[in-house]
PyMOL Python script that loads the backbone (N, CA, C, O; Angstrom):
from pymol import cmd

cmd.read_pdbstr("""\
ATOM      1  N   MET A   1     -64.950 109.928 102.543  1.00  0.00           N
ATOM      2  CA  MET A   1     -64.757 111.189 103.044  1.00  0.00           C
ATOM      3  C   MET A   1     -65.997 111.569 102.409  1.00  0.00           C
ATOM      4  O   MET A   1     -66.664 111.259 101.422  1.00  0.00           O
ATOM      5  N   THR A   2     -66.040 112.638 103.713  1.00  0.00           N
ATOM      6  CA  THR A   2     -67.590 113.474 103.665  1.00  0.00           C
ATOM      7  C   THR A   2     -67.626 114.673 102.979  1.00  0.00           C
ATOM      8  O   THR A   2     -66.435 114.980 102.939  1.00  0.00           O
ATOM      9  N   THR A   3     -68.284 115.598 102.379  1.00  0.00           N
ATOM     10  CA  THR A   3     -68.676 116.548 101.354  1.00  0.00           C
ATOM     11  C   THR A   3     -69.231 117.234 102.156  1.00  0.00           C
ATOM     12  O   THR A   3     -69.363 116.437 103.084  1.00  0.00           O
ATOM     13  N   ASN A   4     -69.712 118.259 102.518  1.00  0.00           N
ATOM     14  CA  ASN A   4     -70.702 119.487 102.926  1.00  0.00           C
ATOM     15  C   ASN A   4     -71.147 119.948 101.910  1.00  0.00           C
ATOM     16  O   ASN A   4     -70.348 119.907 100.974  1.00  0.00           O
ATOM     17  N   ILE A   5     -72.414 120.518 101.625  1.00  0.00           N
ATOM     18  CA  ILE A   5     -73.052 121.616 100.174  1.00  0.00           C
ATOM     19  C   ILE A   5     -71.799 122.818  99.955  1.00  0.00           C
ATOM     20  O   ILE A   5     -71.330 123.433  98.997  1.00  0.00           O
ATOM     21  N   GLY A   6     -71.588 122.760 101.298  1.00  0.00           N
ATOM     22  CA  GLY A   6     -70.935 124.182 101.680  1.00  0.00           C
ATOM     23  C   GLY A   6     -69.052 124.100 100.746  1.00  0.00           C
ATOM     24  O   GLY A   6     -68.342 124.910 100.149  1.00  0.00           O
ATOM     25  N   ASP A   7     -68.972 122.804 101.083  1.00  0.00           N
ATOM     26  CA  ASP A   7     -67.310 122.852 100.525  1.00  0.00           C
ATOM     27  C   ASP A   7     -68.032 122.221  99.360  1.00  0.00           C
ATOM     28  O   ASP A   7     -67.822 121.156  99.940  1.00  0.00           O
ATOM     29  N   LEU A   8     -68.550 121.933  98.493  1.00  0.00           N
ATOM     30  CA  LEU A   8     -68.988 121.359  97.336  1.00  0.00           C
ATOM     31  C   LEU A   8     -69.383 122.985  96.789  1.00  0.00           C
ATOM     32  O   LEU A   8     -68.315 123.416  96.354  1.00  0.00           O
ATOM     33  N   ILE A   9     -70.081 123.691  96.681  1.00  0.00           N
ATOM     34  CA  ILE A   9     -70.317 125.391  96.277  1.00  0.00           C
ATOM     35  C   ILE A   9     -68.768 125.855  96.510  1.00  0.00           C
ATOM     36  O   ILE A   9     -68.256 126.388  95.525  1.00  0.00           O
ATOM     37  N   SER A  10     -68.318 125.785  97.148  1.00  0.00           N
ATOM     38  CA  SER A  10     -67.089 126.743  97.547  1.00  0.00           C
ATOM     39  C   SER A  10     -65.680 126.135  96.370  1.00  0.00           C
ATOM     40  O   SER A  10     -64.854 126.862  95.817  1.00  0.00           O
ATOM     41  N   SER A  11     -65.809 124.321  96.243  1.00  0.00           N
ATOM     42  CA  SER A  11     -64.589 123.873  95.356  1.00  0.00           C
ATOM     43  C   SER A  11     -65.235 124.463  94.367  1.00  0.00           C
ATOM     44  O   SER A  11     -64.824 125.592  94.100  1.00  0.00           O
ATOM     45  N   LEU A  12     -65.984 124.120  93.833  1.00  0.00           N
ATOM     46  CA  LEU A  12     -66.869 124.438  92.469  1.00  0.00           C
ATOM     47  C   LEU A  12     -66.472 125.808  91.780  1.00  0.00           C
ATOM     48  O   LEU A  12     -65.956 126.022  90.683  1.00  0.00           O
ATOM     49  N   TYR A  13     -67.014 126.935  93.100  1.00  0.00           N
ATOM     50  CA  TYR A  13     -66.762 128.750  92.630  1.00  0.00           C
ATOM     51  C   TYR A  13     -65.487 128.706  92.559  1.00  0.00           C
ATOM     52  O   TYR A  13     -65.070 129.522  91.737  1.00  0.00           O
ATOM     53  N   GLN A  14     -64.521 127.991  93.160  1.00  0.00           N
ATOM     54  CA  GLN A  14     -62.858 128.326  93.014  1.00  0.00           C
ATOM     55  C   GLN A  14     -62.405 127.673  91.542  1.00  0.00           C
ATOM     56  O   GLN A  14     -61.509 128.140  90.837  1.00  0.00           O
ATOM     57  N   SER A  15     -63.023 126.771  91.301  1.00  0.00           N
ATOM     58  CA  SER A  15     -62.698 126.293  89.342  1.00  0.00           C
ATOM     59  C   SER A  15     -63.419 126.642  88.694  1.00  0.00           C
ATOM     60  O   SER A  15     -63.763 125.475  88.507  1.00  0.00           O
ATOM     61  N   PHE A  16     -63.928 127.061  88.221  1.00  0.00           N
ATOM     62  CA  PHE A  16     -65.125 127.923  87.463  1.00  0.00           C
ATOM     63  C   PHE A  16     -64.197 129.649  87.473  1.00  0.00           C
ATOM     64  O   PHE A  16     -63.799 130.275  86.491  1.00  0.00           O
ATOM     65  N   LEU A  17     -64.129 129.880  88.379  1.00  0.00           N
ATOM     66  CA  LEU A  17     -62.705 131.374  89.081  1.00  0.00           C
ATOM     67  C   LEU A  17     -61.425 131.208  87.867  1.00  0.00           C
ATOM     68  O   LEU A  17     -60.950 131.711  86.849  1.00  0.00           O
ATOM     69  N   GLU A  18     -61.283 129.954  88.970  1.00  0.00           N
ATOM     70  CA  GLU A  18     -59.499 129.665  87.660  1.00  0.00           C
ATOM     71  C   GLU A  18     -59.808 129.599  86.428  1.00  0.00           C
ATOM     72  O   GLU A  18     -58.999 130.201  85.722  1.00  0.00           O
ATOM     73  N   VAL A  19     -61.123 128.839  85.566  1.00  0.00           N
ATOM     74  CA  VAL A  19     -61.508 128.889  84.128  1.00  0.00           C
ATOM     75  C   VAL A  19     -61.584 129.937  83.945  1.00  0.00           C
ATOM     76  O   VAL A  19     -60.588 130.493  83.481  1.00  0.00           O
ATOM     77  N   TYR A  20     -63.100 130.925  84.282  1.00  0.00           N
ATOM     78  CA  TYR A  20     -63.072 132.159  83.643  1.00  0.00           C
ATOM     79  C   TYR A  20     -62.384 133.299  84.179  1.00  0.00           C
ATOM     80  O   TYR A  20     -62.890 134.412  84.329  1.00  0.00           O
ATOM     81  N   GLY A  21     -61.840 133.147  84.309  1.00  0.00           N
ATOM     82  CA  GLY A  21     -60.969 134.739  85.689  1.00  0.00           C
ATOM     83  C   GLY A  21     -62.114 135.643  85.879  1.00  0.00           C
ATOM     84  O   GLY A  21     -61.878 136.765  85.431  1.00  0.00           O
ATOM     85  N   ASP A  22     -63.209 135.514  86.372  1.00  0.00           N
ATOM     86  CA  ASP A  22     -64.364 136.050  86.605  1.00  0.00           C
ATOM     87  C   ASP A  22     -65.197 135.532  87.532  1.00  0.00           C
ATOM     88  O   ASP A  22     -65.710 134.415  87.476  1.00  0.00           O
ATOM     89  N   ALA A  23     -65.369 136.523  88.582  1.00  0.00           N
ATOM     90  CA  ALA A  23     -65.586 136.237  89.075  1.00  0.00           C
ATOM     91  C   ALA A  23     -67.480 136.016  89.439  1.00  0.00           C
ATOM     92  O   ALA A  23     -67.935 135.072  90.086  1.00  0.00           O
ATOM     93  N   GLU A  24     -68.130 136.905  88.958  1.00  0.00           N
ATOM     94  CA  GLU A  24     -69.423 137.190  88.618  1.00  0.00           C
ATOM     95  C   GLU A  24     -69.642 136.254  87.544  1.00  0.00           C
ATOM     96  O   GLU A  24     -70.842 136.377  87.297  1.00  0.00           O
ATOM     97  N   LEU A  25     -69.131 135.338  86.722  1.00  0.00           N
ATOM     98  CA  LEU A  25     -69.729 134.282  85.572  1.00  0.00           C
ATOM     99  C   LEU A  25     -68.323 133.046  86.475  1.00  0.00           C
ATOM    100  O   LEU A  25     -67.628 132.478  85.632  1.00  0.00           O
ATOM    101  N   ALA A  26     -68.102 132.826  87.385  1.00  0.00           N
ATOM    102  CA  ALA A  26     -68.045 131.633  88.522  1.00  0.00           C
ATOM    103  C   ALA A  26     -69.081 131.458  89.243  1.00  0.00           C
ATOM    104  O   ALA A  26     -69.492 130.337  89.544  1.00  0.00           O
ATOM    105  N   SER A  27     -69.722 132.735  89.667  1.00  0.00           N
ATOM    106  CA  SER A  27     -70.332 132.264  90.485  1.00  0.00           C
ATOM    107  C   SER A  27     -72.035 131.773  89.772  1.00  0.00           C
ATOM    108  O   SER A  27     -72.678 130.807  90.182  1.00  0.00           O
ATOM    109  N   VAL A  28     -72.458 132.667  88.709  1.00  0.00           N
ATOM    110  CA  VAL A  28     -73.517 131.914  87.876  1.00  0.00           C
ATOM    111  C   VAL A  28     -72.877 130.620  87.705  1.00  0.00           C
ATOM    112  O   VAL A  28     -73.274 129.757  88.488  1.00  0.00           O
ATOM    113  N   ALA A  29     -72.001 130.281  86.887  1.00  0.00           N
ATOM    114  CA  ALA A  29     -71.603 128.900  86.772  1.00  0.00           C
ATOM    115  C   ALA A  29     -72.322 127.899  87.384  1.00  0.00           C
ATOM    116  O   ALA A  29     -73.155 127.059  87.043  1.00  0.00           O
ATOM    117  N   THR A  30     -71.453 128.416  88.921  1.00  0.00           N
ATOM    118  CA  THR A  30     -71.918 127.597  89.878  1.00  0.00           C
ATOM    119  C   THR A  30     -72.999 127.439  90.775  1.00  0.00           C
ATOM    120  O   THR A  30     -73.276 126.498  91.519  1.00  0.00           O
ATOM    121  N   ALA A  31     -73.496 128.394  90.601  1.00  0.00           N
ATOM    122  CA  ALA A  31     -75.174 128.207  90.632  1.00  0.00           C
ATOM    123  C   ALA A  31     -75.810 127.652  89.902  1.00  0.00           C
ATOM    124  O   ALA A  31     -76.872 127.184  90.314  1.00  0.00           O
ATOM    125  N   ALA A  32     -75.378 127.452  88.344  1.00  0.00           N
ATOM    126  CA  ALA A  32     -76.269 126.752  87.739  1.00  0.00           C
ATOM    127  C   ALA A  32     -76.125 125.458  87.732  1.00  0.00           C
ATOM    128  O   ALA A  32     -77.031 124.700  87.386  1.00  0.00           O
ATOM    129  N   VAL A  33     -75.030 125.093  88.094  1.00  0.00           N
ATOM    130  CA  VAL A  33     -74.289 123.700  88.413  1.00  0.00           C
ATOM    131  C   VAL A  33     -75.097 122.572  89.207  1.00  0.00           C
ATOM    132  O   VAL A  33     -75.422 121.444  88.835  1.00  0.00           O
ATOM    133  N   ILE A  34     -75.356 123.340  90.619  1.00  0.00           N
ATOM    134  CA  ILE A  34     -75.667 122.993  91.641  1.00  0.00           C
ATOM    135  C   ILE A  34     -76.891 123.157  91.916  1.00  0.00           C
ATOM    136  O   ILE A  34     -77.231 122.485  92.889  1.00  0.00           O
ATOM    137  N   ASN A  35     -78.382 124.289  91.084  1.00  0.00           N
ATOM    138  CA  ASN A  35     -79.623 123.792  90.522  1.00  0.00           C
ATOM    139  C   ASN A  35     -79.884 123.111  90.268  1.00  0.00           C
ATOM    140  O   ASN A  35     -80.881 122.559  90.735  1.00  0.00           O
ATOM    141  N   ASP A  36     -78.938 122.502  89.032  1.00  0.00           N
ATOM    142  CA  ASP A  36     -78.963 121.433  88.275  1.00  0.00           C
ATOM    143  C   ASP A  36     -79.109 120.048  88.756  1.00  0.00           C
ATOM    144  O   ASP A  36     -79.870 119.152  88.391  1.00  0.00           O
ATOM    145  N   LEU A  37     -77.407 120.125  90.450  1.00  0.00           N
ATOM    146  CA  LEU A  37     -77.665 118.685  90.933  1.00  0.00           C
ATOM    147  C   LEU A  37     -78.829 118.471  91.650  1.00  0.00           C
ATOM    148  O   LEU A  37     -79.418 117.393  91.727  1.00  0.00           O
ATOM    149  N   LEU A  38     -79.273 119.906  92.372  1.00  0.00           N
ATOM    150  CA  LEU A  38     -80.519 119.728  93.275  1.00  0.00           C
ATOM    151  C   LEU A  38     -82.018 119.090  92.317  1.00  0.00           C
ATOM    152  O   LEU A  38     -82.821 118.397  92.941  1.00  0.00           O
ATOM    153  N   THR A  39     -82.233 119.345  91.061  1.00  0.00           N
ATOM    154  CA  THR A  39     -83.272 119.255  90.464  1.00  0.00           C
ATOM    155  C   THR A  39     -83.532 118.571  89.831  1.00  0.00           C
ATOM    156  O   THR A  39     -84.738 118.462  89.609  1.00  0.00           O
ATOM    157  N   THR A  40     -82.385 117.482  88.984  1.00  0.00           N
ATOM    158  CA  THR A  40     -82.337 116.549  88.554  1.00  0.00           C
ATOM    159  C   THR A  40     -82.209 114.738  89.548  1.00  0.00           C
ATOM    160  O   THR A  40     -81.336 114.210  90.237  1.00  0.00           O
ATOM    161  N   PRO A  41     -83.057 114.494  89.270  1.00  0.00           N
ATOM    162  CA  PRO A  41     -83.630 113.267  89.919  1.00  0.00           C
ATOM    163  C   PRO A  41     -82.542 112.211  90.282  1.00  0.00           C
ATOM    164  O   PRO A  41     -81.585 111.991  89.540  1.00  0.00           O
ATOM    165  N   GLU A  42     -82.716 111.657  91.306  1.00  0.00           N
ATOM    166  CA  GLU A  42     -81.572 110.720  91.939  1.00  0.00           C
ATOM    167  C   GLU A  42     -81.131 109.491  90.915  1.00  0.00           C
ATOM    168  O   GLU A  42     -79.990 109.049  90.789  1.00  0.00           O
ATOM    169  N   ARG A  43     -82.241 109.081  90.261  1.00  0.00           N
ATOM    170  CA  ARG A  43     -82.051 107.843  89.219  1.00  0.00           C
ATOM    171  C   ARG A  43     -80.793 108.334  88.052  1.00  0.00           C
ATOM    172  O   ARG A  43     -79.789 107.791  87.590  1.00  0.00           O
ATOM    173  N   GLN A  44     -81.370 109.463  87.906  1.00  0.00           N
ATOM    174  CA  GLN A  44     -80.604 110.065  86.105  1.00  0.00           C
ATOM    175  C   GLN A  44     -79.414 110.355  86.721  1.00  0.00           C
ATOM    176  O   GLN A  44     -78.448 110.114  85.998  1.00  0.00           O
ATOM    177  N   LEU A  45     -79.062 110.930  88.157  1.00  0.00           N
ATOM    178  CA  LEU A  45     -77.267 110.968  88.592  1.00  0.00           C
ATOM    179  C   LEU A  45     -77.136 109.692  88.864  1.00  0.00           C
ATOM    180  O   LEU A  45     -76.008 109.423  88.451  1.00  0.00           O
ATOM    181  N   GLN A  46     -77.651 108.639  89.354  1.00  0.00           N
ATOM    182  CA  GLN A  46     -77.307 107.211  89.542  1.00  0.00           C
ATOM    183  C   GLN A  46     -76.512 106.753  87.603  1.00  0.00           C
ATOM    184  O   GLN A  46     -75.326 106.668  87.282  1.00  0.00           O
ATOM    185  N   GLU A  47     -77.579 106.592  86.870  1.00  0.00           N
ATOM    186  CA  GLU A  47     -76.860 106.387  85.833  1.00  0.00           C
ATOM    187  C   GLU A  47     -75.660 107.525  85.272  1.00  0.00           C
ATOM    188  O   GLU A  47     -74.555 107.122  84.910  1.00  0.00           O
ATOM    189  N   GLU A  48     -75.939 108.628  85.256  1.00  0.00           N
ATOM    190  CA  GLU A  48     -74.688 109.548  84.445  1.00  0.00           C
ATOM    191  C   GLU A  48     -73.696 109.340  85.428  1.00  0.00           C
ATOM    192  O   GLU A  48     -72.686 110.007  85.204  1.00  0.00           O
ATOM    193  N   ALA A  49     -73.639 108.575  86.533  1.00  0.00           N
ATOM    194  CA  ALA A  49     -72.530 108.467  86.948  1.00  0.00           C
ATOM    195  C   ALA A  49     -71.855 107.036  86.615  1.00  0.00           C
ATOM    196  O   ALA A  49     -70.659 106.771  86.737  1.00  0.00           O
ATOM    197  N   ALA A  50     -72.684 106.338  86.254  1.00  0.00           N
ATOM    198  CA  ALA A  50     -72.753 104.860  85.621  1.00  0.00           C
ATOM    199  C   ALA A  50     -71.488 104.618  84.610  1.00  0.00           C
ATOM    200  O   ALA A  50     -71.363 103.542  84.025  1.00  0.00           O
TER     201      ALA A  50
END
""", "prot")
cmd.dss("prot")
cmd.show_as("cartoon", "prot")
cmd.util.cbc("prot")
cmd.orient("prot")
């Protein structure tokens, strides 16, 4: 199964919206997670996933 970045952002946003019940907070949380994923070195992500 392949997930594109748009699907990932949408899924994260919906999850955060359910958790926080606030669109603005869900948007900020989604942006923070995506930023972390894009700026974390690949090796670190692989180690965390293991």
